[in-house]
C-alpha positions in Angstrom: 1.3 -8.7 13.4 1.2 -5.2 12.0 0.4 -2.2 14.2 -0.8 1.0 12.2 -1.3 4.6 12.8 -1.8 7.6 10.7 2.0 8.3 9.6 1.9 12.2 10.7 -0.4 11.4 13.8 0.1 10.4 17.4 -1.7 9.2 20.4 -2.2 11.5 23.6 0.9 12.5 25.9 1.3 9.2 27.9 3.0 9.5 31.6 6.8 9.3 31.4 8.2 6.0 32.5 11.5 4.0 32.3 11.7 5.6 28.4 10.2 8.7 27.5 7.4 8.3 24.7 7.0 11.3 22.8 3.5 11.9 21.4 0.5 13.9 21.5 -3.1 14.4 20.5 -3.3 15.1 16.6 -5.4 17.9 15.4 -8.5 17.5 12.9 -6.6 18.8 10.0 -4.1 16.1 10.3 -1.1 18.3 11.6 0.7 18.9 14.7 -1.0 21.2 17.0 0.3 24.5 17.5 2.9 24.5 20.6 3.9 26.9 23.3 7.1 28.6 22.3 10.6 27.2 23.2 11.0 28.6 26.8 14.6 29.5 25.5 14.7 30.4 22.1 17.9 30.4 19.8 19.1 33.6 19.0 21.8 32.7 16.6 22.2 28.5 16.5 24.9 29.0 14.0 27.4 27.1 16.3 24.9 23.9 16.2 25.4 23.8 12.4 28.5 23.3 10.3 31.0 26.0 9.5 29.7 28.3 6.5 26.1 26.8 6.1 24.5 30.3 6.3 27.3 31.8 4.0 26.0 34.0 1.3 27.8 32.1 -1.2 26.8 28.8 -0.3 23.2 29.9 -0.1 23.5 31.2 -3.6 25.1 27.7 -4.6 22.5 25.7 -2.6 19.5 28.2 -4.7 21.0 27.3 -8.0 21.4 23.6 -7.4 17.9 23.7 -6.2 16.4 25.3 -9.2 18.3 22.7 -11.6 17.3 19.6 -9.9 15.3 17.1 -11.2 12.5 15.7 -11.4 11.3 18.6 -9.2 13.2 21.2 -7.0 15.1 20.0 -4.2 18.1 20.8 -2.2 20.7 18.5 -0.7 23.1 19.4 2.2 25.9 16.9 2.7 26.7 17.8 6.0 24.1 20.0 8.5 25.2 19.5 11.9 27.9 19.2 13.7 29.0 15.7 13.9 29.7 15.8 18.1 25.9 17.4 18.4 24.4 14.8 15.9 26.0 12.1 17.7 24.5 12.7 21.0 21.3 13.5 19.3 21.1 9.9 18.1 22.6 8.3 21.5 19.6 10.2 23.0 17.1 8.8 20.2 18.0 5.4 20.8 18.2 5.4 24.9 15.4 7.6 25.8 12.6 7.8 23.0 10.2 5.1 22.5 9.6 3.8 18.5 6.2 2.5 17.8 6.0 0.1 14.9 3.2 1.2 12.4 2.2 -0.4 9.1 -0.6 0.7 6.5 -1.1 0.0 3.0 1.2 3.1 2.0 3.8 2.2 4.7 5.9 0.3 7.5 8.1 2.4 9.6 9.2 2.1 13.3 8.2 5.9 14.4 8.2 8.3 17.6 5.4 10.7 18.5 6.0 14.4 17.4 9.1 16.3 18.8 7.0 19.1 19.3 5.9 17.4 22.7 9.0 17.8 23.7 7.8 21.3 25.0 5.5 19.5 27.5 7.8 17.6 29.1 9.1 18.7 32.9 12.7 20.1 33.5 14.2 16.5 34.6 12.8 14.7 31.8 13.7 17.4 29.1 17.4 17.2 30.6 17.5 13.6 29.1 17.0 15.0 25.7 18.7 18.3 25.8 20.9 17.9 22.6 17.5 16.6 20.8 15.8 19.8 22.0 18.5 21.8 20.9 18.6 20.4 17.1 14.7 21.0 17.2 15.1 24.5 18.1 17.9 25.0 15.8 15.8 23.6 12.9 13.1 25.9 13.9 15.0 29.2 14.7 14.2 32.1 12.7 17.6 32.1 10.9 17.1 28.6 9.9 13.7 29.3 8.5 15.1 32.3 6.6 17.8 30.1 5.1 15.1 28.0 3.9 13.1 30.5 2.2 16.3 31.7 0.4 17.1 28.6 -0.8 13.7 27.6 -2.0 11.9 30.6 -2.3 8.6 28.9 -0.6 8.0 31.9 1.1 7.5 32.6 5.2 7.7 29.5 7.5 6.1 29.1 10.8 8.1 29.0 14.0 5.1 28.3 16.1 3.8 24.9 14.2 6.6 21.9 14.4 6.3 19.0 13.0 9.0 16.4 13.2 9.6 12.7 14.4 12.3 10.5 14.8 11.8 7.1 12.1 13.6 3.8 12.3 13.5 2.1 9.2 14.6 -1.5 10.0 14.3 -4.7 7.8 10.9 -4.9 5.7 10.3 -1.1 6.5 9.2 1.4 3.4 7.1 4.1 2.4 5.2 3.9 -0.9 4.8 6.9 -3.5 2.8 10.2 -2.2 3.6 14.1 -2.6 3.1 14.9 1.3 0.5 17.5 0.8 -1.8 17.8 3.8 -3.1 20.9 5.1 -0.5 24.2 5.7 2.8 21.8 5.0 5.4 24.0 3.0 8.9 22.3 3.2 9.2 18.3 3.5 12.5 17.8 5.1 14.8 14.2 5.9 17.7 14.6 8.2 19.7 11.1 7.9 21.5 9.5 11.0 22.0 5.8 9.3 23.1 3.1 12.1 26.0 2.1 12.7 27.2 6.0 12.2 30.9 4.6 11.9 29.9 2.8 8.6 29.0 4.1 5.0 25.5 3.0 4.3 25.5 0.5 1.2 23.3 1.1 -1.9 22.1 -2.3 -1.9 20.8 -2.1 1.7 17.7 -0.2 0.7 16.4 2.8 2.1 16.9 5.3 -0.7 14.9 8.2 -1.1 13.0 7.8 -4.6 12.3 11.0 -6.5 9.4 10.7 -9.6 9.1 12.6 -12.8 5.7 13.3 -13.8 3.0 13.5 -16.5 0.0 14.5 -17.6 -2.9 11.4 -17.0 -5.9 10.7 -18.5 -8.1 13.2 -16.0 -5.9 16.0 -17.1 -4.3 15.8 -13.5 -0.4 15.5 -12.6 0.5 12.0 -11.8 4.0 10.0 -11.2 5.4 7.9 -13.9 6.0 4.2 -12.6 9.9 4.4 -12.2 11.8 7.0 -10.4 14.0 9.3 -11.8 16.3 9.8 -9.0 17.4 7.2 -6.2 19.3 9.0 -3.0 20.8 6.5 -0.6 21.2 7.8 3.0 24.4 9.1 4.5 25.4 10.5 8.0 24.3 13.8 8.5 23.3 14.6 5.0 20.0 17.1 4.8 17.0 16.6 2.1 14.6 19.4 1.6 12.0 20.2 -1.2 8.8 22.3 -1.2 5.7 20.6 -1.0 3.6 20.9 -4.2 0.3 18.8 -5.4 0.9 16.8 -8.0 4.7 17.4 -8.5 6.7 16.3 -5.3 6.1 12.7 -5.7 8.6 10.5 -4.0 8.9 7.4 -1.5 11.1 5.3 0.4 12.5 2.1 -0.6 12.5 -0.7 1.5 15.4 -1.4 4.0 16.7 -5.2 3.2 19.0 -5.4 6.0 18.9 -5.4 9.8 16.6 -7.8 12.3 17.5 -9.5 14.8 21.4 -9.1 16.4 22.1 -6.4 13.7 22.9 -3.2 14.6 21.7 -1.8 10.8 18.9 0.6 10.4 17.8 3.8 8.6 17.4 6.1 11.5 16.2 9.9 10.5 14.6 12.7 11.5 11.6 14.1 9.5 9.1 16.4 9.2 7.6 19.6 7.7 7.9 23.1 7.9 4.4 24.5 7.8 3.4 28.2 6.4 3.1 30.9 8.6 0.1 30.6 10.6 -2.5 33.3 11.6 -1.0 35.7 13.7 2.4 35.2 12.5 4.1 37.5 10.2 3.8 36.6 6.4 0.4 34.6 7.1 -1.8 34.4 4.4 -4.9 32.1 4.1 -4.3 28.9 2.3 -5.6 28.8 -1.3 -7.1 25.8 -3.2 -5.0 24.4 -5.8 -6.3 23.5 -9.3 -4.0 20.6 -9.2 -5.3 17.8 -7.2 -2.7 16.3 -4.5 -1.9 12.6 -4.4 -4.4 12.3 -1.7 -7.1 13.7 -3.5 -6.6 11.7 -6.7 -6.5 8.6 -4.6 -9.7 9.4 -3.2 -11.4 10.0 -6.5 -10.2 6.9 -7.9 -12.9 4.9 -9.9 -12.2 1.7 -11.9 -16.3 2.3 -14.0 -14.4 3.7 -16.8 -12.7 0.3 -17.8 -15.5 -2.1 -17.6 -16.4 -3.6 -20.6 -20.1 -4.3 -21.3 -21.8 -7.8 -22.1 -23.8 -8.3 -25.3 -27.1 -8.5 -24.4 -28.3 -12.3 -24.4 -30.8 -13.3 -22.3 -29.5 -17.1 -22.2 -26.8 -15.9 -20.0 -29.0 -14.9 -17.0 -29.1 -17.9 -14.5 -31.7 -17.8 -11.9 -31.3 -19.8 -8.7 -32.0 -23.1 -9.1 -30.7 -23.1 -13.0 -28.5 -25.7 -14.1 -25.7 -24.6 -16.4 -25.9 -25.8 -19.7 -24.0 -28.9 -21.2 -22.2 -26.2 -23.7 -21.2 -24.2 -20.7 -19.8 -27.2 -18.5 -18.0 -28.3 -21.7 -16.2 -25.2 -21.7 -15.7 -24.3 -18.4 -14.0 -27.9 -17.9 -11.0 -26.7 -19.9 -10.1 -24.7 -17.2 -11.8 -25.3 -13.9 -11.6 -28.2 -11.4 -14.9 -30.2 -12.2 -16.0 -30.5 -8.9 -16.9 -26.9 -9.0 -19.4 -27.5 -11.7 -21.5 -30.0 -10.3 -24.9 -28.9 -9.2 -24.7 -29.8 -5.6 -21.4 -27.9 -5.1 -22.9 -24.9 -6.9 -25.6 -25.0 -4.6 -23.8 -25.4 -1.1 -21.4 -22.7 -2.5 -24.4 -20.4 -3.4 -25.9 -20.9 0.3 -22.4 -19.9 1.7 -21.9 -16.8 -0.2 -25.3 -15.7 0.5 -24.8 -15.7 4.2 -21.3 -14.8 3.8 -20.6 -12.7 1.1 -17.0 -14.0 0.4 -15.6 -17.4 -0.6 -12.3 -18.6 -1.0 -12.4 -21.6 -3.4 -9.1 -23.9 -3.6 -8.0 -26.0 -6.2 -10.0 -23.9 -8.7 -8.4 -24.6 -11.7 -8.0 -27.7 -13.5 -5.1 -30.2 -11.8 -3.5 -30.8 -15.7 -3.5 -26.5 -16.1 -2.4 -25.6 -12.4 0.2 -27.9 -12.3 1.7 -26.6 -15.7 1.1 -23.0 -14.7 2.9 -23.1 -11.4 6.2 -24.7 -12.7 6.5 -22.0 -15.5 5.8 -19.3 -12.9 8.5 -20.0 -11.0 10.7 -20.7 -14.1 10.0 -17.0 -15.5 10.8 -15.3 -11.8 14.2 -17.1 -12.1 14.7 -15.8 -15.5 13.7 -12.4 -14.8 15.9 -12.2 -11.7 12.6 -12.0 -9.4 12.6 -15.8 -7.8 14.6 -17.0 -4.4 18.4 -16.8 -6.4 18.0 -12.8 -5.8 18.5 -13.6 -1.9 16.1 -10.7 -0.8 18.0 -7.9 -2.9 15.7 -5.3 -4.4 15.6 -5.7 -7.9 15.8 -3.0 -10.6 12.6 -1.6 -11.7 12.9 -2.6 -14.9 12.6 -6.2 -13.7 10.4 -8.5 -15.4 9.5 -6.2 -18.1 11.6 -7.3 -21.2 9.2 -10.1 -22.3 5.3 -9.9 -22.4 4.8 -7.7 -19.3 4.8 -3.9 -18.7 4.7 -2.0 -15.6 1.5 -0.3 -14.9 0.8 3.1 -12.7 0.6 5.7 -11.6 2.4 4.6 -8.3 0.8 6.8 -6.1 -2.4 4.6 -6.8 -0.7 1.5 -7.7 2.1 -0.5 -9.7 2.3 -3.8 -10.8 2.7 -5.6 -14.1 0.5 -6.4 -17.1 0.3 -8.3 -19.7 1.2 -6.4 -23.1 -1.7 -5.8 -25.4 -1.9 -8.5 -27.7 -1.0 -7.9 -31.7 -4.2 -8.1 -33.8 -4.1 -11.1 -35.5 -1.7 -13.1 -33.4 -4.2 -15.4 -31.8 -2.9 -18.6 -30.7 -5.3 -21.3 -30.0 -4.1 -24.2 -28.0 -6.0 -27.3 -26.8 -5.5 -28.9 -24.1 -4.8 -25.5 -22.7 -2.1 -27.3 -20.4 0.0 -28.2 -23.2 3.5 -26.8 -23.7 2.8 -23.2 -24.4 4.3 -20.4 -22.3 3.3 -19.3 -19.1 2.3 -15.8 -20.7 -0.4 -17.5 -23.1 -2.0 -19.8 -20.6 -2.6 -16.8 -18.2 -3.7 -14.5 -21.3 -6.1 -17.3 -22.2 -7.7 -16.9 -18.4 -7.8 -12.9 -18.8 -9.1 -12.8 -22.2 -11.3 -16.2 -22.4 -12.3 -17.4 -19.1 -13.2 -14.4 -17.1 -15.3 -12.3 -19.8 -16.8 -15.5 -21.3 -20.7 -16.0 -21.0 -20.1 -19.4 -19.3 -18.2 -18.0 -16.3 -20.9 -15.0 -16.0 -23.5 -17.8 -15.9 -21.6 -19.8 -13.5 -20.9 -16.5 -11.0 -24.6 -15.8 -11.2 -25.5 -19.1 -9.9 -22.8 -19.3 -7.2 -23.4 -15.3 -6.1 -27.1 -15.1 -6.6 -26.1 -11.7 -8.8 -26.2 -11.0 -12.1 -22.8 -9.7 -13.6 -23.5 -6.6 -15.8 -20.3 -5.1 -16.9 -16.8 -6.6 -16.2 -13.1 -5.5 -16.2 -10.8 -8.7 -16.1 -6.8 -8.2 -15.9 -3.7 -10.4 -15.2 -1.5 -9.0 -12.4 2.2 -9.4 -11.5 3.6 -7.8 -8.3 7.2 -8.2 -8.2 9.1 -8.4 -5.1 10.1 -4.9 -3.8 8.4 -3.1 -6.0 4.8 -3.6 -6.4 1.3 -2.9 -4.5 -2.0 -1.2 -4.8 -2.9 1.6 -2.6 -6.5 1.8 -0.9 -9.4 3.1 -3.0 -12.8 2.3 -3.0 -16.2 2.8 -5.0 -18.3 5.9 -3.6 -21.8 4.6 -5.1 -21.7 1.4 -6.4 -20.9 -2.6 -5.1 -18.6 -4.8 -6.6 -18.3 -8.1 -7.0 -14.4 -9.2 -6.9 -13.2 -12.5 -8.1 -9.4 -12.8 -7.9 -7.8 -15.8 -9.1 -4.6 -16.1 -6.8 -1.6 -18.0 -9.0 1.1 -16.9 -6.3 3.3 -20.1 -6.2 4.1 -21.4 -2.6 7.7 -20.9 -1.1 10.2 -23.8 -1.8 12.9 -24.9 0.5 16.2 -26.3 -0.9 16.2 -29.0 1.6 17.0 -32.3 -0.9 20.6 -33.9 -1.3 20.9 -32.6 -4.8 20.2 -28.9 -4.1 17.0 -28.8 -5.9 14.0 -26.5 -5.0 11.0 -28.4 -2.8 7.8 -27.0 -2.0 7.6 -27.3 1.4 5.5 -24.8 3.7 7.6 -23.7 6.6 6.2 -22.0 10.2 8.5 -19.0 9.7 8.9 -18.1 6.2 6.4 -18.1 3.6 3.3 -16.0 2.2 0.8 -17.0 4.9 3.4 -15.5 7.6 2.4 -12.2 6.5 6.1 -11.1 6.4 6.5 -10.8 2.6 3.1 -8.8 2.2 1.0 -9.2 -1.1 -2.2 -10.3 0.9 -5.6 -8.6 -0.3 -7.1 -6.6 2.4 -10.7 -5.1 3.0 -11.0 -2.1 5.1 -13.9 -0.5 6.8 -15.0 3.0 5.1 -12.9 5.9 6.7 -14.3 9.0 8.7 -14.2 12.2 6.5 -11.6 13.9 8.7 -9.2 11.1 8.1 -6.6 10.9 5.5 -8.0 8.5 2.9 -4.5 7.7 2.0 -3.6 5.8 5.1 -5.6 2.6 6.2 -5.2 -0.4 8.3 -3.2 -3.5 6.9 -4.7 -6.7 7.9 -3.5 -9.0 10.8 -0.5 -11.2 9.4 -2.0 -14.1 11.3 -5.6 -14.3 10.7 -7.5 -14.7 7.3 -11.1 -13.9 7.2 -12.3 -15.5 4.2 -14.3 -18.7 4.3 -11.9 -21.6 2.6 -13.5 -24.4 0.3 -11.5 -27.0 -1.2 -13.2 -29.3 -3.8 -16.4 -31.6 -2.4 -16.4 -29.8 0.8 -17.8 -26.7 2.5 -17.3 -25.2 6.0 -19.4 -23.2 8.0 -19.0 -20.5 10.5 -18.8 -16.8 10.6 -17.6 -14.7 7.5 -16.3 -11.1 6.9 -19.6 -9.5 6.6 -23.6 -10.6 6.8 -26.5 -9.6 4.0 -26.5 -10.8 0.4 -29.2 -11.7 -1.9 -31.4 -14.6 -2.2 -34.9 -16.7 -3.5 -35.8 -16.5 -7.6 -36.8 -14.3 -10.1 -37.6 -13.8 -13.6 -36.1 -10.5 -13.8 -32.7 -8.7 -13.0 -32.8 -5.8 -10.5 -29.9 -3.4 -11.7 -29.6 -1.8 -8.2 -26.6 -2.5 -6.6 -26.1 -3.7 -2.9 -23.0 -4.8 -1.3 -22.2 -7.2 1.6 -18.8 -6.7 2.9 -19.1 -3.5 5.0 -18.3 -1.7 8.0 -18.5 1.2 9.8 -16.1 3.9 10.4 -13.5 3.6 13.0 -14.2 6.3 16.0 -12.2 6.6 19.1 -14.2 7.0 22.2 -13.2 10.6 24.1 -9.7 11.3 24.2 -8.0 7.9 24.6 -6.9 6.4 21.4 -8.2 2.4 20.8 -5.5 0.2 20.9 -4.1 -1.4 17.8 -6.2 -4.8 18.5 -9.4 -2.4 18.8 -8.5 -1.4 15.3 -7.8 -4.7 14.0 -11.2 -5.6 15.1 -13.4 -2.8 14.1 -11.7 -1.5 10.7 -10.3 -4.9 9.1 -13.0 -6.7 7.5 -11.8 -9.5 5.4 -7.7 -10.2 4.8 -6.7 -13.3 2.4 -2.7 -14.2 2.2 -1.9 -15.3 -1.4 -1.8 -19.1 -2.2 -1.8 -20.8 -5.3 -4.8 -21.7 -7.5 -7.5 -20.2 -5.2 -10.1 -18.0 -6.0 -11.4 -15.2 -4.0 -15.1 -14.1 -4.5 -16.1 -10.9 -2.4 -19.1 -8.3 -2.5 -17.5 -5.4 -1.7 -20.2 -2.7 -0.5 -19.7 1.0 -1.6 -17.0 2.8 0.5 -15.1 -0.1 1.3 -11.7 0.0 0.9 -9.6 -2.6 -1.2 -5.9 -2.8 -1.6 -3.1 -5.4 -2.4 -0.3 -5.1 0.6 3.3 -4.0 -0.9 5.4 -7.2 -1.9 8.6 -7.5 0.3 11.7 -7.7 -1.5 11.9 -10.8 1.2 9.5 -12.7 -1.0 10.8 -15.7 -3.1 9.1 -14.4 -6.1 6.2 -12.4 -7.5 2.4 -12.3 -6.4 0.3 -13.5 -9.3 -3.6 -13.2 -9.9 -6.2 -12.5 -12.5 -8.2 -9.8 -11.0 -12.0 -9.6 -12.1 -14.2 -6.7 -11.1 -17.9 -6.9 -11.5 -20.6 -4.5 -11.8 -23.8 -6.7 -10.4 -27.5 -6.7 -10.2 -29.6 -8.4 -7.8 -31.3 -11.6 -8.9 -34.9 -11.6 -6.6 -37.3 -13.5 -5.8 -40.7 -12.9 -7.2 -43.7 -12.7 -4.4 -46.2 -14.8 -5.2 -49.6 -13.8 -6.0 -52.5 -15.1 -4.2 
């Protein structure tokens, strides 16, 4: 089960037991608290670093390299500390520190608390971490801070506010695109200690630091390109640092694809930030508001409203509770949908459940012939593009799957996935039956461009949801393994009806005598385990002081949606409450959502347990599957994301994602 906390925050300082656990209570701005000055500050830390580091010629060389590097200014030092010191630090980290697995929409990592807490340990406890303490004090010493200033020109750095932790990226761990801008952070850094230390880290093991170029977005803000310009694999004692800049310093950490049980390979590192000089320190200046929005601010202000299409006004499309679909609509929808879902009795039962539960998951939604034709072709396309099971868990290139009818959509600090290329004007292919031998792209395009925007499907949705779709957007999406995701966003003032047709083929097992792949669900692998990611997740609104770029992922073991198969409706608790029922001769355009929740709040000074967080902030999760339709009425400010698809997945996660602005169909009161 995923465990999640905010990336730069940690819980209160626990009692020191067998293994020392380094952590502390976070400050309100999301940064590390100020800590007492070291009891024995390092006057000259030169003997801790490699020889010649502070040589003027070396500083000049690094400065020139820093200025010339792209896609943004950064510096790389191949050997920072003395080898013997770093070996001892590595041993202390592995033997004395406790790592907590943390997972959100934006990362999965094993992390210690902030090493600023070392200053709070008793002398006998600190003795167990003496080398780690020496390394930390050397990094934040006056001389090394001035060294960083000389290389980067970043201005005065704080010696009081220290902000660092030890991170272990084992198999499946990753960190998605962001610019690191929070509070007074000024310089970001990573010191690598990949394991085993005697073996060179291989590029195909993953874990590279990826740096992204930027472009001017539609809102006149700088945003990262979908594909990184540089990829820097980790190596022992390598030190990388760069100035934190809003809208500029976009970076990510590639997924690590090695490690696991009885495997000593892991991407171990010490990382953190140097903060600007704090109040009372020499060179202190109040933080100036930047005209360029950070990735955090851009994610918060994301909205899909500008992408919506309007329906043509047609009162015949307004289906009221109790209405039956016209025969013309039934005939049209039968080309796509399982006929069971077009029966009046089934639609009535689904509507009753949706009003009560606010979400539905309908299995075998497409007609059998269409689904069977599409599933096999999607598998073939993944294999052709190097994204199928033959890849054996390796990370594909960023261009994978883009040579045919698909292109990559960003910006990656919000989302990254593939979409269909726009159709050339006049090049329309009409095929009946739709399961005929046309490409998978054409079948998917017909679902995106014909079914989801159609008046018939609008009418079906209005009957099943008791809501009137007013405007819509529909998009076919392909989430490639090892590359794609969406980060948590919300609509601040409007509700949405989310309609997602999941087309992700089930995992296969090569278990037959002739070696052919065979669909066979296994308990320990597949989308249902959560290890491959790709799940849809809905989260409660965040506290204003929280970082909106960081939210809980859903439990990998539980799906909160209520599932239906044709001809059967189940009963039980759902993810939300409320909804609209009754009949009316008019449409109320006010918006009301039903998947909702209150912000997560901790009580007193004791942080909640991960299980408490699961219960309070995760509203709904749905694992990927084939031929399932997910309907969710999402309230304003509810967060939504698709979890990063792991490189371990056998293929892409496919769907048609529809999003509808809706009005409420209300029952007219009888006049006596």
